N, C-alpha and C positions, 0 to 999 in steps of 0.2 A: 813575052806578050802580056800586057796588062789584063787582069781579070775583068769580067763583066761588071763586077761591083765597083772596081777602081774607075773604069770608064764612065760608069753612071755617076759616081761621085764627082768626077771632073765636070761633067755636064751640069750637075746640080749646083756646083760651086759657082759657075758662071751665072746661073739664074739668080742665085742668092746675092752675088755681088751687084748685079744689076738692080735688084730690089733695094739693096742698101743705098745705092746711089740715088734712087728715087726717094727714099726716106730722108736723105740729106736735104733734098730740094723741099720736101714737105716741112721739115724742121725750120729751114730758112724762111719759108713762106709765113710761118707763124711767129717769127722772132725779129729778123732784121730786114727782110725784103721790103723795098719801098712800095708804096701803094700802087704806083704805076706799073709795077712788074706783073700784075695779076694776069693780064691777057697773054703775055709770053709764057708765064709759068704754067698756065693751064694747058697750053699746047705741049710744053716740055713734059709735063706729068702724063698727059694723054699718050704721047709717043712712047715714053719709057714703060708705061703700064701695058701698052699693046705689045711691045717687044718682049717683055718678061712673060706675058701670057702666051705669046706665040712659041717662045722657047720651051715653056713648061708643057704645053699640050701638044707639042709637035710629035710626029710619027717617030722621029729619032729618039725623043725622050721615052715614049711608050715602049719602043723596042728595047732600049737599054734597061729600062725598069723590069721588063719581062725576063730578059736574059739574066739579070742579077737575081731576080726572084727564083728562077730555076736553079741557079748556081747555089743559092743559100737554102734551098728547100730541105727541110728536115732538121734545121738548126734549132737550138734552144729558143723558146718563145721570147725571152727577155735578153738574149744575146744582142750585143751592140749592132751587128750587121742586120740581123733579122728585124730588130726593132726599128732600125733606120729605114729599111725598105717598107715596113708596115706604115710608118709615118709618111713616107713619100707616096705610097699608094693612096692613103687617105686624101692627101693634098691633090694628087693628080686626078683622082676620080671626081673630086669636087670641082676643080677648076675646069676640067675638060668639058663640063656641061654648060659653061658660060661663054656665049659668043664673043669674039674679039671686039666687035663693034660696040657691044654693051660695056665691055671693060674700058675702052677708050672714052666712051661717052660719060661713064661714071667718073673717071679721073678728071676729065675736062670740066665737068659740071661741079664737082666738089671743090676744085681749085677756085672756081669763080664764087661758089657759095660761101666759102670761108670768108672772103673779103666782104661780101654782101651782108653776112651775118654780123661781122664786127661792126659795120656801120649801122645796121638796123638795131642792134642791141644798144649802141651808144645813143641812138635817137629814140629808143623804146618804140619802134615802129614795126610791128609784125607784118603789116601789109607790104612793106618793102622786101621782106624775106619770103613771104608766102609763095610767090610764083616759082621761084627756083626750088623751094622746098617741095612744092607739088611735083616738080619734075623728078626730084630725088625719090620721093615716095613711089611714084609710078615706076621708076627704074628698079627700085627694090622689089616691087611686086613682080616685075618681069624677071628679075634675078631669081626670086624665090620659085617662080614657075619653071625656070630652067633647071634649077637644082633639084626640084621635086620634093614632095612631102607626102605623108600618109594621113595626118590628122588635120593640121592647120598650116596655112601658108607661112605663118610666122615661124613655124618650126625650122624651115630652111634657113632663115636669117639667124635664129638662135645658134644654129650649128656652125655658123661662120666664126663664132666667138666661143661657144661651148659645145663641142662635138657631142652628138647623141642626146642632147637635152631636148625635151619636148615641152611645148606650151602647157600641156596637161600636167606635167610634173611640176613646172613652175607654179601653176595655179594651185596645185595640191600643197606645195611647201608654203606658198604665200598665205593660203587659207588657214593653215595650221598656225603660222606665225601671227596672223591677225587676231586669232582667237585669244592669244596670250598678250600680244603687244598692245593692241588698242586699249584694253582696260588698264594696262600698266602705264601707258602714256597719260591717260586721263587721271590716274591716281597721282602720278608724280608731278605733272604740269599743273594740277589743281591744288597742290600742296600749299598750305597756308604759310609755310616758312620757305622763302626763296633765298638762295645764297646772295650775299652782298657782292655785287659786281661794279659798284660805283667807282672803285679805284681804276677800272679799265676805261672810264670815260675821259680819256686824255688823248693828246696827240703823242704818238710814239714814232720816233725817227725811223724811216724806212731803211736807212743805212745801218742803224743798230739792229733792226729786225733781221736784216740780211746777214749781218755778222754773227748774230746768235744762232740763226738757222744753220750756218756753215759749221759752227762748233758741233751742233747736234748731228749733222750729217756725217762729219768725220768720225765722231764717236760711234755712230751706228755701223761704220765700216765702209761707207761709200768711198770708192777709190777715185780721187780727183785726177789721177794720172790717166784714167780711162773714162772720164766724164767731166761735166761742167754744169753749172746752173745759170739760167738766164731768166728773163721776164717775158711773159706773154699774157694775152687777154684771158686765157683759161689755162690753169696749170696742167701740164702733161709730161709724160716721159716718152722719149724716143730712143730706141736701141738700134744702132746700125750693125753692131756685133757686140759680143762681150767686151771687146776692146774699146768701144766708144758708146757709152750710154749717157744720154743727156736729159736733164730735168729742167723744168721751168716752174715758176710760180708768179703770183702777182701780189703787190703790197698795197696796203691802205694804212696811212698814218693814224687813222681813227680806229683801227682794229688791230690790236696787238697779236691776237691769236690766229687769225685767218691764214696769214702767210706761213706761220710756224707749222700749223697742222697740215697745210697743203704740202709744205716742204718735206715733212716727215712721211706723209702719204706717198708722194712721188719718190722719195728716197727708198721706201719699201719696194716699190716697183723696180727701181734701178738696181737694188741689191740682188733681186732675183735675176735680172738680165746679166749683171756682171758675174753672177755665180754659175751661169750656164757652162757646160763643159768646153774648155778652151781647146782641147785636143780634137773636138768635133766641129770646130768652126766651119761654117759654110756647108754643113751637111743637114739633112732633114731632122737630125736629133738635137741640133743646137738651137732649139726653139722652146719657148714655154709651152706647157701642156695646153693651157686654155686661159681665157680671161678670168674665169672663176678662180682658178688657182692663183693667177696674178693678183687679183683683188684680195685674196686671202692674205697675201704678203703685205700689201699696202695698208689694209685695214687693221691687221695685227699690229704693225708698227705704229700707225697713227693713233689707234684707240686703246688697245689692250696695253700697250707699252706707253705711248706718248701721253695718255690721259690718266696714267696710274699714279698713285701716291709715291711709289718707289721711284718713279722717274723724276718727280718734282722735288723729292728729298735732295737729290743731287743738283738738279738744274735751276731751281728757284734762286739760290744764291748767285749763280752765274748770270741768270737773267737780270737780277738786280744790278750787277756790275755793268751790264750793257745799258741800263737806263738809270743812272745815278740820281737818287732823290725821288724818283717817280713811284717806286714801289716800297719805300721805306715804311716799316711798321706793319707790312702785310705778312701775316703768318702763313706757314705751310698749309694749315687747315683752311684758312680763308682762300688761298690761291687754288688749292685742290678743288674746293667746292665750286669756285667760280669757273674753273676750267671745265667742270662737269655739270654746269647749270643746264637744266633741260627746260626748254620752252619751245613752243611751235614757232618755226621760222619759215621765211619764204625761199631762202637760197639753199639748195641741196648741199653744196660743198662747204657751207658754213654751218650746217645743222649739227646738233649734238648726236651722239651715237644712239640715244634712245629713240629719237624721232626720225633718224636718217632713213630708215627703211620705208617709212610712209611715203617719202618722196619717190622712192623706187617703185612702190606699188602703183603710184599715179602714172608714172612714165610707161611702165609695162602695160597698163590697161589702155592707155592712149595709143601706144605703138601697135599693140595687137589689133585694135579696131581700125587704125589707119591702114595697116597692111591687109587686113581682112576685108576692107572696103566698106565697113559700116560707119566710118567717120571720115568726113572730108577735111581737107586742109584748112578751109576757112572756119571750120567749127572749133579748131584747136584752142584758141584763147578762151572761149566761153566754157568749154568742157574742162580745160585745165583749171580755171578759176573755181568752177563748181566742185571739182574733186578736192581742191585745196580747202574749200570750206567744209566739205564732208569729212576729210581725213584729219585736217589740222586746225580747223576752226578759224582760219584766216583767209583773206582774199587778197591776191596780188593787186597793188594799186596801179600797176603798169606792166607792159609786156617785158621790159628789161628784167624785172624781178619776178616775172611769170614765165611764160613759155619760150622766151628768148634767152634764158640764162645759161643753157648748156650748148656746147659746141658740137655735140655728137651728131645731130641731124645734119648740120652743115657738112660734116665729114661723110654723110651718107650712111652712118652707122646705126642701123635699126636692128635690135636684138642684143645690143651691148648692155643696156641698163640692168637687166636681171642679174648679170654676173656680179654686180656690186653686192647684192644681197646673198647670192650663193657664196661669194667670198667672205662675207661676214660670218655666215654659218660655219664655213670651214675654218676660219681663223680661230674660233673658240676651240674647236676640236684639236687643231694643231697645237695651240698653246697648252691645252690640258696635257697633251702627250709630251710636250717638251718639259713641262713641270714634273711629270712622272719620272722622266729620265734624268732631269737635272733640277731638283728642288731648290737649289741655291740661286736660280736665275733672278728672283725678285731682290734678294739681298745684294747680288752683284750689280744690278741696275741702280740700286741706291748709291753705289760707288761710281756710277758712270761707266760701268763695265758691261758692255753688251756683246762681248765676244762669244760667250757660251751659247747664247740664243742664236746668234748669227751662224755659229759653227753647226748647231743642230739643224737649222734650216738649210744650210749648204749641203749637209750630208743627207738629209731625208727628202729634200725637195729639189733644190737648185741643180745639183750636179747631174741629175738624171736627164735633164732636158726633157724631151718629149717621148722618152722610152715607155712611160706609162700613159694610159688614158686617165681622165679625171677619176673615174670610178676605181680603176686599178690602184692609183696612188692613195686614195682615201682608204681603201681596203688594206693596202700594204702598211700604212702608218697607224690606222685606228682599229683595224679589224672589222670594219663595218661600212655603212654608207654615210653620206652627208646627212646631218640631222638638225632639226630645229632646237631640240632640247638643251644641248650644252650652251648654245648662244643665248637662249632665253634665260637660262639659269644665271649666266654671267651678268646679263643686264639686270635681272631681278635682284640678285644679291648686291650688286654694286649700288644701284639707285635707291633701293630701300634702306641701305645703310647711310647713303647721303641724305635721304629725305625720310628720317625716322618718324 
């Protein structure tokens, strides 16, 4: 007779496979689905979301979970089975609070919102997106009230992406960062000597950009037997399981670097998902810990590695081969400085790593006020523009380069943006620890060898799945909590050397 745990795992696997199927439909919707398929797809997504939710919160699932917990009681806290049930309990207790009707409404509405956002962004028309955005905001408020919170309604939404994180903690971390970051940004962006980037003002074949990006992805360790790269309006990573992790990017022949760094960023996400424990596929442990940990992986690869001198020692000659004649005479120092030029920009995903977090501060403040009810949907463009003037000294000339630039709200994802900065903070702490364990990493990267770094991340982060919480993982690796100091030191040292 199968144990209670085995029976529970069989039940959970069915739910997991159903959610994977739903994710495939979501990926197709953003890549190859014809525009006319939106109406049907929204109903498909709504039905599958409702079914997955019903299976998860059913009395049968609750009973099997309780039986398995009794059976495993007294086991070691970090043992696989005990950790698995703890992760399942967190998910169940959260999902059971959300009504089925709200789940299906959210799925149906976000499927429609995605298409509306794409069109509104293309026409730079926030008014076309505003009505359905207002619906999504109201649904998120309703969801937050169902989930419950102790301090701020936004806490409940943060916890969907970063469990146990509070708005007050984010505010504290961001306030500490601002105290150091804002003066540093003013110092660097106001520097009298700006790197020469004139050689980038050319048209660069998107086919060659894609080919070069694929070279980098393979060297990073991305397994194309278990993944693929496609194009979309907004770069993203979708994981159906560690056996099928797909990334997308977008190309612009007038911008050599945008697609490259989005490719490396999404590749960092994908490496995490491909590194999850294969022996625990379709269990509660075969999941990333949180979006903050996920973003630490993408930001580490994109910035700490992808914008490093070590990286370009190896890859600049290869880049020149992909664009014959266009980069002749450009030295390593010229290119490294150009790659790391810091200046206020309008687009988050194209911003440099020094100013990037200012974009996150803006989104966090707007989301918090939207969910809290002190800001209305119609006020978003004006408040957005005002905050860009205050933080970055620039004003978006249109909605496409302003409040319509991100897809997250069309996905109904409120509470996601802070995890980018949390990920930045953690990325510096993780890399510092990796260097302590393997001081040879920079010199290896100069040779195009990223295996040691990936191996360290696999061992310390990826293979554990969701066995740890965010706080437990950070404590296990660094011996402390997530901190502002290491990341700010990294930025200060790097940019003051670039802008002496």
